[in-house]
C-alpha positions as CSV (number, residue, x, y, z in Angstrom):
1,M,0.0,0.0,0.0
2,S,1.4,3.4,-1.0
3,I,1.5,6.3,1.5
4,E,-1.3,8.0,-0.5
5,E,-3.5,4.9,-0.2
6,F,-2.7,4.7,3.5
7,I,-3.6,8.3,4.2
8,I,-6.9,7.8,2.3
9,F,-7.6,4.6,4.1
10,V,-7.0,6.1,7.6
11,Y,-9.1,9.2,6.7
12,V,-12.0,7.1,5.5
13,I,-12.0,5.0,8.6
14,I,-11.8,8.1,10.8
15,E,-14.7,9.7,8.9
16,E,-16.8,6.6,9.4
17,L,-16.0,6.1,13.1
18,Y,-15.8,9.7,14.3
19,P,-19.6,10.3,14.4
20,I,-20.1,7.0,16.3
21,V,-17.5,7.8,18.9
22,V,-18.2,11.5,19.3
23,I,-21.9,11.8,19.8
24,Q,-21.9,15.5,20.9
25,P,-19.7,17.9,19.0
26,L,-16.7,19.1,21.0
27,R,-17.1,22.7,19.8
28,T,-20.3,24.5,20.1
29,R,-19.4,28.2,19.8
30,G,-17.3,30.4,17.6
31,F,-16.1,29.9,14.0
32,P,-15.7,26.3,12.8
33,P,-12.0,25.3,12.5
34,A,-10.4,25.3,9.1
35,V,-9.1,21.8,9.5
36,T,-11.6,19.1,10.5
37,D,-11.2,16.8,13.5
38,A,-11.0,13.9,11.1
39,E,-8.1,15.5,9.2
40,I,-6.3,16.2,12.5
41,I,-6.8,12.7,13.7
42,T,-5.7,11.3,10.3
43,M,-2.5,13.4,10.4
44,Q,-1.7,12.3,13.9
45,I,-2.2,8.6,13.2
46,V,-0.2,8.7,9.9
47,G,2.5,10.7,11.6
48,E,2.8,8.3,14.5
49,F,2.9,5.4,12.0
50,L,5.7,7.1,10.2
51,G,7.7,7.5,13.4
52,L,7.3,11.3,13.7
53,D,7.7,11.9,17.4
54,T,6.2,15.4,17.9
55,D,3.2,17.3,16.8
56,K,5.5,19.9,15.2
57,N,7.2,17.2,13.1
58,I,3.9,15.8,12.0
59,W,2.7,19.2,11.1
60,M,5.9,19.9,9.1
61,Y,5.6,16.6,7.3
62,F,2.1,17.3,6.1
63,K,2.8,21.0,5.4
64,N,5.8,20.1,3.3
65,N,4.4,17.0,1.6
66,W,0.7,17.0,1.6
67,L,-0.5,20.6,1.5
68,E,-2.4,19.9,-1.6
69,W,-4.5,17.4,0.4
70,F,-4.7,19.6,3.5
71,P,-4.8,23.1,2.0
72,K,-6.2,24.8,5.1
73,L,-3.5,23.4,7.4
74,G,-2.2,26.9,8.2
75,S,0.7,27.7,10.5
76,Y,1.9,25.5,13.3
77,S,0.8,26.3,16.9
78,P,1.6,24.3,20.0
79,D,-2.2,23.7,20.1
80,F,-2.1,21.9,16.7
81,T,-4.0,18.9,18.1
82,N,-6.4,21.1,20.0
83,S,-7.5,23.1,16.9
């Protein structure tokens, strides 16, 4: 399986399972985030699978290699996984 296929596979699984696991939305006020929860979880899982050991390294990997797939990724913040 190529890395492209793996990212798609993980994303599809997360998209299917997320509404089952998260019954009530985590955010109820303010503007919706640019990057979806499913995208963040996908990046975290793929990053961990690839051995990237920090949120910043995961963000850099996706920003440098997959920005076309995650165009709203934006700039890194220490709250990357909380966005």
